[in-house]
N, C-alpha and C positions, 0 to 999 in steps of 0.2 A: 504494500500500500504506500501511497505517497500523498502529500498535501498538494492539492492543485490550486487552491485559493485560500489565503489567510488574510482577511481584512477585519477591521473591528466589528463589522456587522455580519460577516459570513465566513464559515470555515467549511471547506470541501475536501473530503478524503476520498481517494479513488484507488481501486484495485482492478487492474486490467491484466489478466495473466497471459501476456503476449508470448513469453517463452514456452510455456507448456502448451499453449494453443498451436503455435507454429510447429513445435516438435511433434505433436500428435498428428497434425495434418501431413507432415513429411512421412511419418510412420505409415499412415494410411496409403499415401501415394506410393511408397516403396512396395508395400505388400500387394496392392492392386496392380501396379506396374509389372512386378515380377510375375504375378499370376497371369496377367494378360500376355506377357511374353511367352510363358510356358504354353498357353492355349494357342498362340499364333504359330508356335513351333510345330504343332500338330503331333501326331503319333500318340503314344501312350500317356503323354503328359497333360492331355486335355483335362481330364477329370481332376488330376492333382492341381493343375493350374487354377481351375475354377474354385476348388476347395481352398487353396492358398489365398486367392484374392478375396473370397467371401469371408473366410475365417479371420485372416489377419486384418483385413480392412474393417471388418465388423468389430473386432476387439478394439482397434484404434478409434473407431467412431464412437463406440460405447464409452471408452475412457474420455473422449472429448466431451461427450454429453454430460458425464458425471463431474469432471474436474474443471471445466472451463466455465467460469461464472464471473461476470463483471459486477463489481459492487461499488456503489457511490453513496457516501454519507454526507448530507448537507445539513449543517447547523446554521440556522438563520435567525438572527435577533429580530429583524423587522417583522417577520411573520410568527415569531415565537415558536418555531418548529424545528424538529429533527426529522429529516426524511432519509430513510434507508432504502435505496433502490438496488434490486438484484435482477440481473438479466442473464439468461442462459439460452441455450438452443430451444428450450421448451417454452420460453415466454419471459414475461416481465412481471416483477412483483415490487410493490412499494408499500412501506409501512411508515406511518407518520405518528410522531409523539410530540408532546409539548416540551419546548426547550426549558421552560421554567421548572419542569419536573426532574431535569437532569441534575444529579448531585455531582458526579465526577466520572472519570473513566478509570478502569483497572486493567491489569494484565492477568488473564486467567492462564494457569500453567498446568500441564499434565506431564507425568513422568512415566516413562516406560523402561523396563529393564530386560535386556536380552543377554544371556550368559553372564558376563562380568561387566558389561557396559550399561550405563544408565544415560538416557537422553531425555532432555526436557524440551517440550514444545509449548508454544505460547499463542494466544490470540487476544486482541483488544475487545473489551466489553464496556458498554455504557451502563451506568448504574442510575436507574430512575427510582427515586425514593418515594414519590407520591403519585397520585393520579390512577387512572384506570389501568395503565400498563406498568405499574410499579414492578421493579425486579431487575434482573440482569439481562441485557440484550447484547449478544455477540455481534460485532460489526461484520466479521467473516465467520463462516461455519467451521472452517478447517483450522487446525493448530499447525503452526510452522515454527521452524527453528530460526535463530538469529534475533536481531534487535528490532525488527520491523514493528512488532506489536508494541514494544515500549516506546518507539518513536511516535506512533499514532496516539497512544495514551498521553504522552507528554504534550503533544500538539493540542489535544482536546483540553487537558487540564490547564495549560497555560493560556488558552483562549478564553476559557470560562470566566476567570476573575474580571476580565474587562467589562463584564455585565454590570458589576457594582460601580466601576469607574464611570461608565456611560450614564447610568441612572443618577449617580450623585452629581455629575456635571450638568445634567439637564435640569435638575431641581434647584440648582444654585442660582 
């Protein structure tokens, strides 16, 4: 995820998984291309080529459908709203919350252990303390390694206090 806009009235966080999307498209093209090459060669490889193209291409397409999702989070002071947009190959989803209900953002961590290695994965979560949608709201569904989640949480938490500064300066 990255911050695409950070103004006093609006913070926009965006996650567009270009790398995984392009990688999966190339995966599908390689399997389908190899399968079609086997089919065009003729002989006994026709059935295997069709199977290779359909199975390999199908797996890649399935992975693309599951893993490639664009997420955009818009925190807007003017409309007092938090808009979380998710778009995948299956469609578009948008969830709206009131910005005044947002307390802060946190990093949610999960730990997995394999053999002797332990790995930690993270995701950013918005904490709404009041209202109809009170609770924890993950910005992205998947946990990832690295500092990306912490950067998003820091961006949200540093942007939020400006609310008090703006409202104090307007009343003075």
